[in-house]
C-alpha positions in Angstrom: 0.1 0.1 0.1 2.8 2.4 0.9 4.4 1.8 -2.8 0.9 2.6 -4.3 0.8 5.9 -2.1 4.0 7.1 -3.2 3.8 6.3 -6.7 0.5 8.5 -6.7 2.0 11.0 -5.0 5.0 11.2 -7.5 2.3 11.0 -10.1 0.5 14.0 -8.7 3.8 16.1 -8.7 4.6 15.3 -12.2 1.2 15.9 -13.3 1.5 19.2 -11.7 4.9 20.2 -12.4 5.3 19.1 -16.0 2.9 21.5 -17.4 4.3 24.1 -15.5 7.8 23.6 -16.3 6.8 23.2 -20.4 5.1 26.7 -20.3 8.2 28.4 -18.4 10.5 26.9 -20.9 8.4 27.8 -24.1 8.2 31.6 -22.8 11.8 31.5 -21.5 12.7 34.3 -23.6 9.8 36.5 -22.5 8.5 35.3 -19.2 5.8 38.6 -18.7 4.3 37.0 -22.0 3.3 33.9 -19.8 1.4 36.1 -17.6 0.4 39.0 -19.7 -1.6 39.1 -22.9 -0.1 41.0 -25.7 -2.8 43.3 -25.5 -1.7 44.3 -21.8 1.9 44.4 -23.0 1.5 47.0 -25.5 -0.6 49.0 -23.0 2.2 48.6 -20.2 4.8 49.9 -23.1 2.6 53.0 -23.6 2.4 52.5 -27.1 -1.4 53.1 -27.6 -1.0 53.6 -31.6 -0.5 49.5 -31.8 -3.7 48.8 -29.5 -7.2 49.0 -30.1 -7.5 50.5 -26.6 -7.1 54.4 -26.7 -6.2 56.6 -24.2 -9.3 59.3 -23.3 -9.1 62.6 -25.2 -10.0 65.9 -23.5 -13.4 67.0 -25.2 -13.3 70.6 -23.7 -11.4 73.1 -21.3 -11.4 72.0 -17.6 -14.5 74.2 -15.7 -14.1 75.2 -12.3 -16.8 75.8 -9.8 -15.7 78.6 -7.2 -18.4 77.6 -5.1 -17.7 74.1 -4.6 -14.1 74.5 -5.4 -14.4 71.7 -7.9 -13.1 71.0 -11.7 -15.0 69.3 -14.2 -13.4 67.4 -17.2 -15.0 66.0 -20.1 -13.7 63.3 -21.7 -14.1 61.0 -24.7 -13.9 57.9 -24.2 -13.7 55.1 -27.2 -14.9 51.2 -26.5 -13.0 48.7 -28.8 -14.8 45.9 -27.4 -17.9 44.1 -28.6 -19.7 44.7 -25.4 -21.9 47.5 -24.8 -20.3 49.5 -21.7 -22.3 52.6 -20.3 -20.6 54.8 -18.2 -22.3 57.8 -16.2 -20.0 59.4 -14.0 -16.3 59.3 -12.8 -15.1 61.1 -9.8 -12.2 61.4 -7.9 -10.3 63.3 -5.3 -7.1 64.8 -5.9 -4.9 66.4 -3.2 -2.2 68.8 -4.2 0.3 69.3 -1.5 2.2 72.8 -1.3 5.7 72.9 -1.8 
């Protein structure tokens, strides 16, 4: 029974380790390509011309509301995906530290 247990343990380890070693060997020149898709690699490199995804485009000058001390920016986003995306509002708090 111990030999069967040992054989099954070794077989389980081989079944798990061999595909991982094979994938790492296949991507040995570009290990980031093993985890990141080519589209994400293009976005990370900052080369948006080769990507379907484009950065947001500022539509107009920022508006400042003196009463609330807020800026409003209008951006145009292009959805390169086939899925419909509806986006109503994005907000963020930005804090500037004085020098």
